[in-house]
C-alpha positions as CSV (number, residue, x, y, z in Angstrom):
1,M,35.3,-36.7,-23.9
2,I,36.8,-40.1,-24.6
3,I,37.2,-42.1,-21.3
4,L,39.3,-45.2,-21.1
5,S,38.7,-47.5,-18.2
6,V,41.1,-50.1,-16.8
7,D,39.9,-53.0,-14.7
8,Y,43.3,-54.1,-13.3
9,G,43.6,-57.6,-11.9
10,D,46.3,-60.0,-11.0
11,A,45.6,-62.5,-13.8
12,R,44.0,-60.3,-16.4
13,T,43.2,-56.6,-17.1
14,G,40.1,-55.4,-18.9
15,I,40.1,-52.3,-21.0
16,A,37.0,-50.4,-22.2
17,V,36.4,-47.0,-23.8
18,C,33.4,-44.8,-24.1
19,D,32.4,-42.7,-27.1
20,K,32.9,-39.0,-27.3
21,M,29.3,-38.3,-26.2
22,Q,29.8,-40.5,-23.1
23,I,26.7,-42.6,-23.9
24,L,28.1,-46.0,-24.7
25,A,31.1,-47.8,-23.2
26,S,32.5,-50.7,-25.3
27,P,35.1,-53.3,-24.4
28,V,38.4,-52.9,-26.1
29,T,40.4,-55.9,-25.0
30,V,41.3,-58.2,-22.1
31,I,45.0,-58.4,-21.4
32,H,45.8,-61.9,-20.3
33,E,49.0,-61.2,-18.6
34,S,50.2,-60.9,-15.0
35,Y,53.7,-59.6,-15.6
36,E,53.4,-55.9,-14.7
37,P,55.8,-54.4,-17.3
38,K,54.0,-56.2,-20.1
39,V,50.6,-55.1,-18.8
40,I,51.8,-51.5,-18.6
41,A,53.3,-51.7,-22.1
42,K,50.0,-52.9,-23.6
43,I,48.0,-50.2,-21.7
44,K,50.4,-47.6,-23.1
45,E,49.8,-48.9,-26.6
46,I,46.0,-48.7,-26.1
47,I,46.4,-45.1,-24.7
48,S,48.4,-44.1,-27.8
49,E,45.8,-45.6,-30.1
50,K,42.6,-44.4,-28.4
51,K,44.0,-41.0,-27.1
52,P,41.6,-40.8,-24.1
53,E,41.2,-37.5,-22.2
54,L,40.5,-39.3,-19.0
55,I,41.6,-42.7,-17.6
56,V,39.6,-44.4,-14.9
57,V,41.2,-47.3,-13.0
58,G,38.9,-49.6,-11.0
59,L,39.8,-50.6,-7.5
60,P,39.5,-54.4,-6.9
61,V,37.1,-55.1,-4.1
62,N,35.5,-58.3,-2.7
63,L,31.8,-58.9,-2.2
64,M,31.9,-57.0,1.1
65,Y,33.3,-53.9,-0.7
66,K,36.7,-54.2,1.0
67,A,39.8,-53.5,-1.1
68,L,41.6,-56.7,-2.0
69,K,44.9,-54.9,-1.7
70,N,46.0,-51.9,0.3
71,E,47.1,-50.4,-3.0
72,L,46.6,-51.2,-6.7
73,G,50.0,-52.8,-6.9
74,I,51.1,-50.9,-10.0
75,D,52.7,-47.5,-10.3
76,L,50.2,-45.4,-12.2
77,N,52.8,-42.8,-13.0
78,S,54.5,-45.4,-15.2
79,L,51.6,-45.0,-17.6
80,K,52.5,-41.4,-18.4
81,G,54.0,-41.0,-21.9
């Protein structure tokens, strides 16, 4: 199963993908963008290219493991094709 991970942040968003055997995760890109529609458009491009079966979105936390925001700040439904 190909898994795509999204490390969403206010200034940049990291994208990684694992191999089909789920042994090795490799970085794909860092999106240096804070404008949400552009970030989502780029994530959609990567989803179309990599065709993951599962997408994992990281929750930003501080060093005390408290969420930095009450919610992610983006509408995950907007990533659906």
